[in-house]
C-alpha positions as a Python dict, from the first residue, in 0.01 Angstrom:
ca = {
    (1, 'M'): (0, 0, 0),
    (2, 'S'): (-401, -104, -44),
    (3, 'Q'): (-695, -32, 144),
    (4, 'A'): (-1016, -183, 126),
    (5, 'I'): (-1373, -45, 243),
    (6, 'E'): (-1712, -102, 135),
    (7, 'I'): (-2002, 118, 83),
    (8, 'D'): (-2330, 85, -24),
    (9, 'G'): (-2285, -259, -109),
    (10, 'K'): (-1974, -241, -319),
    (11, 'R'): (-1605, -246, -228),
    (12, 'I'): (-1387, 36, -260),
    (13, 'T'): (-994, 3, -321),
    (14, 'I'): (-727, 260, -161),
    (15, 'D'): (-417, 278, -339),
    (16, 'G'): (-124, 507, -330),
    (17, 'A'): (40, 757, -75),
    (18, 'I'): (79, 1071, -238),
    (19, 'P'): (-183, 1052, -351),
    (20, 'R'): (-418, 858, -223),
    (21, 'V'): (-687, 710, -501),
    (22, 'A'): (-1011, 549, -450),
    (23, 'H'): (-1184, 361, -702),
    (24, 'L'): (-1414, 34, -715),
    (25, 'D'): (-1232, -251, -623),
    (26, 'Q'): (-1436, -471, -979),
    (27, 'E'): (-1450, -135, -1195),
    (28, 'W'): (-1426, -331, -1524),
    (29, 'F'): (-1755, -570, -1398),
    (30, 'E'): (-1961, -234, -1214),
    (31, 'D'): (-2107, 61, -1288),
    (32, 'V'): (-2124, 323, -1069),
    (33, 'E'): (-2497, 497, -1071),
    (34, 'K'): (-2487, 745, -791),
    (35, 'P'): (-2098, 917, -765),
    (36, 'E'): (-2264, 1135, -573),
    (37, 'M'): (-2347, 919, -266),
    (38, 'L'): (-1987, 762, -302),
    (39, 'V'): (-1833, 1112, -316),
    (40, 'D'): (-2034, 1203, 36),
    (41, 'A'): (-1937, 914, 186),
    (42, 'L'): (-1626, 877, 77),
    (43, 'R'): (-1538, 1226, 203),
    (44, 'K'): (-1647, 1095, 540),
    (45, 'T'): (-1395, 830, 567),
    (46, 'I'): (-1118, 850, 826),
    (47, 'P'): (-916, 918, 679),
    (48, 'A'): (-1061, 1018, 362),
    (49, 'P'): (-886, 922, 40),
    (50, 'D'): (-736, 1243, -185),
    (51, 'I'): (-936, 1144, -480),
    (52, 'F'): (-1241, 950, -629),
    (53, 'T'): (-1198, 802, -1017),
    (54, 'F'): (-1433, 605, -1157),
    (55, 'W'): (-1507, 571, -1529),
    (56, 'Q'): (-1792, 472, -1729),
    (57, 'R'): (-1796, 137, -1870),
    (58, 'L'): (-1775, 11, -2265),
    (59, 'P'): (-1988, 74, -2473),
    (60, 'E'): (-2086, 430, -2287),
    (61, 'L'): (-1853, 703, -2465),
    (62, 'E'): (-2055, 1034, -2432),
    (63, 'P'): (-1965, 1216, -2100),
    (64, 'K'): (-2278, 1209, -1762),
    (65, 'Y'): (-2143, 1374, -1552),
    (66, 'P'): (-1993, 1727, -1427),
    (67, 'Y'): (-1646, 1617, -1293),
    (68, 'R'): (-1279, 1653, -1384),
    (69, 'M'): (-1275, 1387, -1698),
    (70, 'E'): (-1010, 1211, -1893),
    (71, 'T'): (-1019, 920, -2110),
    (72, 'D'): (-899, 588, -2081),
    (73, 'A'): (-827, 417, -2365),
    (74, 'V'): (-947, 49, -2389),
    (75, 'A'): (-943, -253, -2658),
    (76, 'A'): (-1236, -392, -2737),
    (77, 'L'): (-1354, -643, -3028),
    (78, 'P'): (-1705, -533, -3151),
    (79, 'I'): (-1889, -865, -3202),
    (80, 'K'): (-2106, -968, -3471),
    (81, 'S'): (-2046, -1335, -3556),
    (82, 'Y'): (-1732, -1530, -3561),
    (83, 'S'): (-1747, -1571, -3947),
    (84, 'Y'): (-1787, -1197, -3972),
    (85, 'W'): (-1495, -1151, -3742),
    (86, 'W'): (-1288, -1444, -3970),
    (87, 'E'): (-1402, -1269, -4270),
    (88, 'Q'): (-1391, -902, -4183),
    (89, 'Q'): (-1166, -811, -3896),
    (90, 'I'): (-894, -971, -3879),
    (91, 'D'): (-584, -960, -4116),
    (92, 'G'): (-454, -1225, -4325),
    (93, 'A'): (-167, -1346, -4077),
    (94, 'A'): (-358, -1338, -3756),
    (95, 'R'): (-622, -1621, -4003),
    (96, 'N'): (-327, -1758, -4154),
    (97, 'K'): (-175, -1816, -3762),
    (98, 'V'): (-534, -1973, -3660),
    (99, 'R'): (-553, -2286, -3888),
    (100, 'K'): (-154, -2280, -3859),
    (101, 'A'): (-272, -2410, -3480),
    (102, 'Q'): (-517, -2643, -3605),
    (103, 'K'): (-282, -2827, -3865),
    (104, 'K'): (-9, -2829, -3570),
    (105, 'G'): (-244, -3017, -3353),
    (106, 'I'): (-336, -2734, -3099),
    (107, 'E'): (-711, -2798, -2960),
    (108, 'V'): (-852, -2552, -2763),
    (109, 'R'): (-1153, -2677, -2529),
    (110, 'L'): (-1327, -2621, -2183),
    (111, 'A'): (-1140, -2642, -1930),
    (112, 'N'): (-1237, -2733, -1546),
    (113, 'F'): (-1024, -2551, -1287),
    (114, 'D'): (-892, -2875, -1093),
    (115, 'D'): (-505, -2925, -970),
    (116, 'R'): (-468, -3091, -1319),
    (117, 'F'): (-572, -2776, -1503),
    (118, 'V'): (-358, -2559, -1164),
    (119, 'E'): (-23, -2728, -1197),
    (120, 'G'): (-45, -2675, -1587),
    (121, 'M'): (-89, -2336, -1508),
    (122, 'T'): (162, -2279, -1264),
    (123, 'S'): (424, -2443, -1548),
    (124, 'I'): (293, -2186, -1792),
    (125, 'F'): (370, -1919, -1522),
    (126, 'N'): (728, -2023, -1407),
    (127, 'E'): (842, -2056, -1761),
    (128, 'T'): (1016, -1716, -1784),
    (129, 'P'): (1069, -1475, -1531),
    (130, 'I'): (1011, -1185, -1823),
    (131, 'R'): (757, -1170, -2056),
    (132, 'Q'): (696, -865, -2270),
    (133, 'G'): (1031, -695, -2185),
    (134, 'R'): (930, -695, -1796),
    (135, 'H'): (906, -882, -1521),
    (136, 'F'): (638, -1121, -1503),
    (137, 'L'): (383, -1103, -1200),
    (138, 'H'): (312, -1437, -1165),
    (139, 'Y'): (682, -1603, -1200),
    (140, 'G'): (796, -1805, -880),
    (141, 'K'): (423, -1833, -791),
    (142, 'N'): (327, -2233, -645),
    (143, 'S'): (38, -2420, -713),
    (144, 'E'): (-119, -2366, -385),
    (145, 'T'): (-82, -1990, -485),
    (146, 'V'): (-185, -2007, -808),
    (147, 'K'): (-501, -2223, -669),
    (148, 'R'): (-613, -1971, -437),
    (149, 'Q'): (-533, -1655, -654),
    (150, 'F'): (-703, -1752, -943),
    (151, 'S'): (-1025, -1949, -799),
    (152, 'R'): (-1122, -1632, -653),
    (153, 'F'): (-1399, -1510, -977),
    (154, 'L'): (-1447, -1841, -1087),
    (155, 'F'): (-1844, -1754, -1051),
    (156, 'R'): (-1836, -1563, -1327),
    (157, 'E'): (-1535, -1721, -1583),
    (158, 'E'): (-1486, -1929, -1828),
    (159, 'I'): (-1160, -2138, -1859),
    (160, 'F'): (-1016, -2281, -2216),
    (161, 'G'): (-689, -2502, -2249),
    (162, 'A'): (-487, -2489, -2550),
    (163, 'Y'): (-359, -2856, -2522),
    (164, 'L'): (-113, -3015, -2741),
    (165, 'G'): (-191, -3379, -2665),
    (166, 'E'): (-193, -3360, -2287),
    (167, 'E'): (14, -3071, -2263),
    (168, 'L'): (-126, -2758, -2151),
    (169, 'V'): (15, -2493, -2356),
    (170, 'G'): (-197, -2176, -2348),
    (171, 'F'): (-531, -2066, -2111),
    (172, 'I'): (-754, -1766, -2153),
    (173, 'M'): (-1006, -1722, -1853),
    (174, 'L'): (-1333, -1567, -2019),
    (175, 'A'): (-1532, -1334, -1774),
    (176, 'N'): (-1880, -1237, -1795),
    (177, 'A'): (-1900, -847, -1731),
    (178, 'G'): (-2277, -805, -1884),
    (179, 'R'): (-2227, -584, -2135),
    (180, 'Y'): (-1915, -695, -2253),
    (181, 'A'): (-1664, -999, -2198),
    (182, 'V'): (-1302, -943, -2054),
    (183, 'L'): (-1072, -1151, -2149),
    (184, 'G'): (-902, -1166, -1761),
    (185, 'Q'): (-602, -1412, -1864),
    (186, 'I'): (-449, -1506, -2200),
    (187, 'I'): (-86, -1694, -2220),
    (188, 'S'): (48, -1940, -2328),
    (189, 'K'): (409, -2127, -2374),
    (190, 'V'): (676, -1944, -2500),
    (191, 'A'): (822, -2239, -2626),
    (192, 'R'): (504, -2353, -2775),
    (193, 'R'): (510, -2037, -2976),
    (194, 'D'): (586, -2135, -3249),
    (195, 'L'): (252, -2364, -3269),
    (196, 'A'): (54, -2023, -3239),
    (197, 'P'): (-174, -2135, -2927),
    (198, 'T'): (-278, -1776, -2855),
    (199, 'N'): (-408, -1723, -3152),
    (200, 'A'): (-640, -2055, -3109),
    (201, 'L'): (-730, -1915, -2785),
    (202, 'L'): (-847, -1565, -2900),
    (203, 'A'): (-1040, -1745, -3173),
    (204, 'K'): (-1193, -1952, -2929),
    (205, 'A'): (-1302, -1644, -2733),
    (206, 'V'): (-1448, -1509, -2996),
    (207, 'E'): (-1686, -1817, -3086),
    (208, 'R'): (-1772, -1818, -2737),
    (209, 'C'): (-1890, -1469, -2702),
    (210, 'A'): (-2036, -1463, -3051),
    (211, 'E'): (-2227, -1782, -2946),
    (212, 'K'): (-2361, -1670, -2590),
    (213, 'G'): (-2491, -1296, -2793),
    (214, 'I'): (-2227, -1069, -2610),
    (215, 'P'): (-2143, -765, -2823),
    (216, 'Y'): (-1804, -681, -2701),
    (217, 'L'): (-1470, -834, -2624),
    (218, 'A'): (-1298, -619, -2406),
    (219, 'Y'): (-858, -704, -2404),
    (220, 'A'): (-748, -423, -2165),
    (221, 'Y'): (-599, -169, -2283),
    (222, 'W'): (-482, 24, -2624),
    (223, 'L'): (-131, 22, -2632),
    (224, 'D'): (126, 82, -2872),
    (225, 'D'): (378, -205, -2805),
    (226, 'T'): (367, -514, -2914),
    (227, 'L'): (106, -660, -2777),
    (228, 'G'): (-109, -392, -2935),
    (229, 'E'): (-24, -493, -3271),
    (230, 'F'): (-159, -830, -3175),
    (231, 'K'): (-469, -680, -3064),
    (232, 'R'): (-496, -447, -3393),
    (233, 'N'): (-423, -746, -3612),
    (234, 'N'): (-687, -938, -3433),
    (235, 'G'): (-945, -707, -3519),
    (236, 'F'): (-962, -506, -3152),
    (237, 'Q'): (-1053, -92, -3207),
    (238, 'K'): (-995, 186, -2970),
    (239, 'F'): (-1213, 263, -2746),
    (240, 'D'): (-1219, 629, -2550),
    (241, 'L'): (-1400, 587, -2207),
    (242, 'P'): (-1491, 855, -2014),
    (243, 'R'): (-1309, 824, -1679),
    (244, 'Y'): (-1351, 1097, -1370),
    (245, 'F'): (-1104, 1215, -1124),
    (246, 'V'): (-1274, 1406, -779),
    (247, 'P'): (-1067, 1552, -539),
    (248, 'L'): (-1197, 1472, -192),
    (249, 'T'): (-922, 1680, 33),
    (250, 'P'): (-703, 1965, -31),
    (251, 'K'): (-409, 1732, -67),
    (252, 'G'): (-598, 1570, -423),
    (253, 'K'): (-693, 1920, -561),
    (254, 'V'): (-321, 1981, -547),
    (255, 'A'): (-249, 1633, -714),
    (256, 'L'): (-487, 1668, -975),
    (257, 'R'): (-352, 2090, -1098),
    (258, 'L'): (1, 1885, -1068),
    (259, 'G'): (-126, 1574, -1306),
    (260, 'L'): (-56, 1310, -1044),
    (261, 'H'): (-418, 1172, -983),
    (262, 'R'): (-277, 879, -1260),
    (263, 'G'): (50, 789, -1006),
    (264, 'W'): (419, 943, -1092),
    (265, 'K'): (431, 692, -1347),
    (266, 'E'): (209, 862, -1564),
    (267, 'A'): (347, 1178, -1462),
    (268, 'I'): (627, 1171, -1644),
    (269, 'P'): (612, 1258, -2004),
    (270, 'E'): (557, 1004, -2303),
    (271, 'K'): (952, 1146, -2437),
    (272, 'V'): (1123, 1036, -2116),
    (273, 'K'): (913, 728, -2074),
    (274, 'K'): (1008, 545, -2460),
    (275, 'P'): (1391, 538, -2400),
    (276, 'L'): (1353, 490, -2018),
    (277, 'K'): (1118, 157, -2120),
    (278, 'K'): (1419, 72, -2413),
    (279, 'I'): (1663, 58, -2099),
    (280, 'R'): (1462, -125, -1903),
    (281, 'R'): (1377, -385, -2180),
    (282, 'S'): (1782, -416, -2249),
    (283, 'G'): (1880, -449, -1882),
    (284, 'L'): (1626, -745, -1840),
    (285, 'G'): (1770, -945, -2104),
    (286, 'W'): (2121, -869, -2019),
    (287, 'A'): (2007, -1019, -1703),
    (288, 'L'): (1869, -1310, -1835),
    (289, 'S'): (2138, -1362, -2095),
    (290, 'R'): (2379, -1415, -1793),
}
């Protein structure tokens, strides 16, 4: 269960139960310039969260603060120019997929967030309940819900759609975070996967960042799964960003010592986690086949 409060104009979200962890609601888009002030204010909150966590945004890799620190591995693409990306950063297979999308008639263009586009988004979301081996968060939502949820941050986003004729087969929501751009959503129809619309969309994102002089394109976290392979094939690199954890209560201090500050799932050893993921994927595949 989440709780939201505001301190000095910044929206703080508090998640979890044991421990309760506070963080900037929009940490990909905002910096923590005065962590001491936020720490002091959070300690005075009733009830106080147990831990406050914040990070240094890309491209600040050198630690600046004296708090308990770990790193978050972010996937980001350094951008010099579109031609440099095309010739030097992506592999041959990824380059061929962009060409394939073009040859098969995929056209990527700036889209308007109108009712027709939202209907296309909803169709893509409801194509399958499982994506990347897990339950898909947006499956089952109606157009009204999709419109409400995805219209909140249009003030900082550009939307590009991948079209086959008039059919929306994929889209990206490209957000400006100041120092970098963020791929907030990139998704395509499974039924049109053979046309490589996702590769065409990513190429458009790189092209747009190069046009606007944005030096990095961030694509969430560095992963070792098939999505991680897609990122690596398209030139994304691993950036280890400092993340800080500040205990605010005695319970928070204990949680830090026990390694529970990133949540119970993260506390599970990797050698245990990997077999559990395989079991989950097998179970979901079996459920879909019935």
